[in-house]
C-alpha positions, 0 to 999 in steps of 0.5 A: 256615259256610253263609251263604245263610241270612242272604241268605235272610232278606232275600228275598222269599217266593218267591225262594231263594238257592240257595247264597252265597260270600264273595269279594274284589272289586277297587276300582281299588288296594285289595280289600274283601270281599263275599258273593255269593248265586245267587237263583232266582225263577220260574226266572230266576237273578241274583247278589246282591252284599252288603257284610258287617262281620262273618260273616253270620249273619242278615240284619242282617249284610249289605247289598245293594250290587248285582244281576247278572242272569244272561243272555245278556250274562252271562259269568264266567271264571276270570282266570289268566296263563302265568307264574302257578304253579298253586298247590294251595290258591291263591284264585281270580281270576274276570271276572264281567261283564254287557254292557260292565261287568266286575268282578274278584272273588277267591273263596277256596280252597274246595268253597263257592266250587267249588259256587258256581261250579258252580250259576253255570254250570248257570244260565247253561247254563240260559239259553243252552239256551233263547235264544228265552226272554228273561228279563225280571228284573221281580222284581229292580227292587224291589231296584234302587230300594232300592239307588238310594235309598240314597245312601250305598251306593257302586256296585260295578257300574254300573248294568245295562241292556239285553242288548248282546252274546251270550256264547258260554258254551262258548269262555268256559269253556275258558278256565277252568283248575283252580288250586285244591287246598290251600294258600293261600300258601307260606312259603319261609323261617321268615318269612310273606309277607303278601298286601297288600290294599291295593296290586295291584302288590305282590299280584302281586310276591308272586306272582312271588316264590313258590317252586314248592314246591306243585303239584297233586297227583293226588288234586286235579281240575285241570281246572276247566272239566270241574267247572263243565261238570257239573250233577252227578257221574256215577253211573259216577264215584261208583261207581268212587269207592265200589269204590276206598274199598272196595279200599283196602287193595289198593293203600296202605301205611302210612308215618309223619309227625310232627304237632306240636299246640299250643294257647295261650289268649293272653288278648288280648294282643300278642306279647311273646317268642319262641315258639321255647320252645314250637314248637321244642322239638322234636329233628328239625323236625316233618312238619305244625304244626297251632296253635290260638289263644283269645282272640286278641282281647278287644276289643269290635270283635272280639267283634262284628265279627270284626275284628282286627289281632292275627291278623296279629301272632301269625301272624308270631310263629308263622312266626318260631318255626317249626322253623329245620331246615326250610322251612314252607309255610302251608296254611290260617288260619281264624279266629272272633273270638278262636279261630284255627287255623293249618295249616302243612306241610313244603315237601316235603310240600306237594304231598301235601296237598289237598282243604282246607276250613275251617269254624267254629261260634259257641257264644256267646249265643243260639248266634251270638256268636263269642266261644266255639266251634270252627274247623276244617281238614280235609285230604287228606294222600296217602291219609288224611282228617284233621281238626283242630278248635280249641275254646274252650267255655264258662267257670267252674268249674260250666259243665260241663255247657254245656262238654258241650253245647258240644262236642255243638253244635260236632261236630253243626253244623260240617260240610265241603262235599264236592267232588261236590255230590251228596255230603252235607257231611263231619262231624268225626268222618267222617275217618282222624284227628281231633286235637282242641286248644283251651282246653277250659275243663275245671276241678279239682272238689271241691278247694279251692285250697290243696288243689290247690296242695299236690298240685302243689308234690309233683308228685302229678298222678295224684291231683290229674288224678282230680278233673279234670272232663274225665276225669270227662266222658270217663269218663261218656261225655259228651264225646269218647267214642272219643278218647284223651289222653295221661297228663298229667305237667306242673302245670295251665296256668291261671291265672298271673299274666301274665308269671310263672310264679305262680299268680293272685294276684287277688281272685278267686284261681282254683283252677288247672286243666288247661284247655288240652288235646290229644286225637285219635282214629284208628288208627295214632297214637303220642303222642311227648310231652304236655307244657307250655312255662312258660318262655312267660309272656305270657298267664295260660294256658301253652302246651300241645304234643303231638307225634304220630307218625301212620301215613298212607296212601300210594298205590302207583301200580301197585297203583293203577292194577291196581286201578282197571282192574279195577273199570273192567272189571267196571262195564263188564259191568254191564247199562246198561239196568237201571232203579234202584230203591229200597226204603224203610223207611217213607213216612209220618211223624208229628212228635208235639209238636213245640216252638220251637227243640227239634229232632226227627229220624226216620230213613228207611232207603234200600236200593238193591234194584235192579241198579245203583247208584243217585243220589238227590235230594229235588226240589221240587214244582211251583211250590215253590222248595225240596224242603221247608217251611222247618222240615223238612230232609232230611239228607243231601238228595242222594246216592248208594248202591251196589249193595246198599248202604243209607243213612239219611236223618234228616228233622229238624223245627226250628221257628225264629224265622222259621216260629214265627209262623204255626205258632204262629196255626195259618196253617201246620201241620206237614205236608209231601209230600216227592218222592225223585227217583231218576236214571234212575229214579221218583219216591217220595212221602214224608208229614211231619205232626205237631202244633205246641205253640204258644209265646209264642216267636214271638208278637206283643207285641199277641197276648199281652197279650191272653192271660190264660192260658198260649198252650198253654190258648189256642183256636187260633181265638183265637190266628188271630183275635188275630194277624189283629188290629192292635196300634192296635186295641183295640176288639174286645177286651171284657177290658182287655189285660195291660200287658206280656206275663206271659212277658216280665214272669216272665223279667225279674222273675226276672232282677231278683230274681236276677241284678242282680249277675251277672257276664258277664250276656247275655254267658255262653250258658245250657243248652239243656235248661233253655231248653226247661224255661223255655220249657215254663213259659212256654207251659204255666203260670206257676210261682212261679219260672223253672227254670234258671241265670241266664244261662239265663233271660237267654239266654231273654229274648234269644230271646224278643226275637228272636222277635218277629214285629213287634219292640218299636218296630214296623217303621213306626217305624224310619226316624223312630228313624234320623233322629231318634237324634241328639236324645234329646227326639225320641227320646222322643217317638217312644216315646210314639207307639208302641202301648201295649203295644210302649211299655209293653214298651220302657220296662219293658226300658229300666228293667230295664236302667237297674237293671242299669247301677248294679250294673256294678261287681258284674256288669261290663256297661256301657252299650256291651254293653247298647246292642249287645245289644239294640238290634239286638233292640228296632229292627229295619230291615224291609228291609235296613241299610247298614253307616252305618245300623247304629249308629244304632239302638245310638245311638237305645237309648242315650239311654234307658240314660244 
């Protein structure tokens, strides 16, 4: 997941976060996780170091700790030793220095880390090429002052001073060697050696003990200095890769390998029994294991901060249960809250794994929370590209449309960066083989519980399967188009009494269902078994497994060499003097009726009509930090097109909470010019225009209180005038304002009348289509009732509060609220000082939430859940919170819910 978005929210308008990367910083005898952002302003670059407590989705998730300017006194080199194995997939240790201060970092294996190092080197190279132009870095002073004022923030690097020593870039870069590839750790027996965080000597010992299982494969670039020195990959390299791909059949052949896929919803339990009945059920040891878990941890700490000790517990349980007749290496582990995916490979195949990448997507409330969503690992095995997805989709029988939406969101949002930065990210479907596992949560429809159990008793799974929601949705081509699933001849895997094989005897008496599924997409795949494992009783779900025999493309070395040489000879014949050119399908695009948080896309087709291949990129215009306005994206924004080839670029418009305020009042318009640049060629100019329909989402409380008509019925001049007024100035309006925005009243009133007893309110996401209907109703008229489910209205309310340009408690009151958060009387005094419309909204929302708590026995809400969700929406920092601050808004707001 790209975490640069969270960093960008902390920066000033003229500053741009080019790329972000997560790392571990070594501090004396322990390490801590940090987020690094390469920030650019006025052609100067600096590395911003942030602490973070959870996955960085918004600015609220990070806190700035230090800044390292990239100047002649800056250097970053890889730390390596002669004894240390060059292991494919190992993390990369680097030493970052500025003057006489040094910092050791560990960057996780993956293209995101490679891209970060590449961009840092590029910025460093620019400084070295112009040594006479000494950067001033005046723009970072405001951040340094803010850092110094935060006494609770521990400095990671000592305060930075004047330049002292010029670093010779070339000497340092020659020290860099590539130890990245595919495997993080090596498992030399059927137990996992964990990497200790608190003892560096133990860490070194662990490295020395690693068996020599995994070497850099021929598919993995082994010279990182070469990668880092490249501003971008050359046309020649891209053309060779393109031609090799087209002629793959000339130098590859198929060989069968066994893949064991497993999925298990563990219901927040700890391992209580051996997993061997599940993981060692095959006669022969499989070549590869890919194992997915859901609901690893159901605690609030895991839900909001992505921290859990259960990752280690379940990883060890898996390690102990792998097939005893083989040794396995742990290739990769990726987790989002309770959704975890583990990838093991047999010792003898480890060297043929390369290009390992991971990503995750949260599909929970507001599209952020990771209690639902997916994690994925993609990798290359020999010459085949494989993607494994583990997902946990929305719950409840009636929510099958929400599950469909979750699937589509995962497919569109989950992406893997490629080593070549000129190439667009890989999506799930751009792989030879896709294996999809998880608790998909599709249920049995149109049958009561007794009828379902009767069919199970008769082993009439064929009849029962005809009522399965997933089967019906696949038959309707609503989801998993092109995927296959094996015949289901085992009883439903949900829901059982924990620790037994008895169906659910609780008051809810859930209807049994095949929630846990395994599907696949691709060629040369044969399913050997598909079954559940009744002997494993830790959870209210039963684990499921499937064994696949997959034909993997292997490379014939001699044939590859012959094909490669032929391609190079043909390229040598091409005329270097030819100038690349493109023909564009159109150069003017108009987006009609753009709405808040509603995606629109237009296709721009590029055709290479020149005599040579071409490399293109959308470039920024003079005095602009990005190639487009923030509401516009070109996907991909750069790429390679062979001679006679074509590519479709999606021009996407999406207005979110950061861009909506200025568009709502007319300060900004849907209007931009894109510059499409060809390497060694000319530039093409593409016009993008559109009309935006103003929305209450992203409009201030003050403005909405002064609108008695829907926002789309208001003249744009009135909207602009209201946006420029102060919440404390009511003298300029003749008409008495509303006490609270009518749109807010509509949503809260709907929930008060219909949802006070609703289970999982503010925790279960709604449907996007229903949100769009709710938004349209609020923006264009005031109906008697809002459309959509209670969950959709609840999520719309949260999105409304999140989009306010000035939060319910204005920024100017933030510090006072934190200082008095331990005193209820002082908190009430501050609220009494708020502008009248803000005070009314705060009191109205607090009263509504207190009513919900009165019905906690039926809706399952408690004060900690509501405080955690609402405090960060009502009380936001004007700058950035440090970690100690993050609990104070919750403490403040809790006084009003007691």
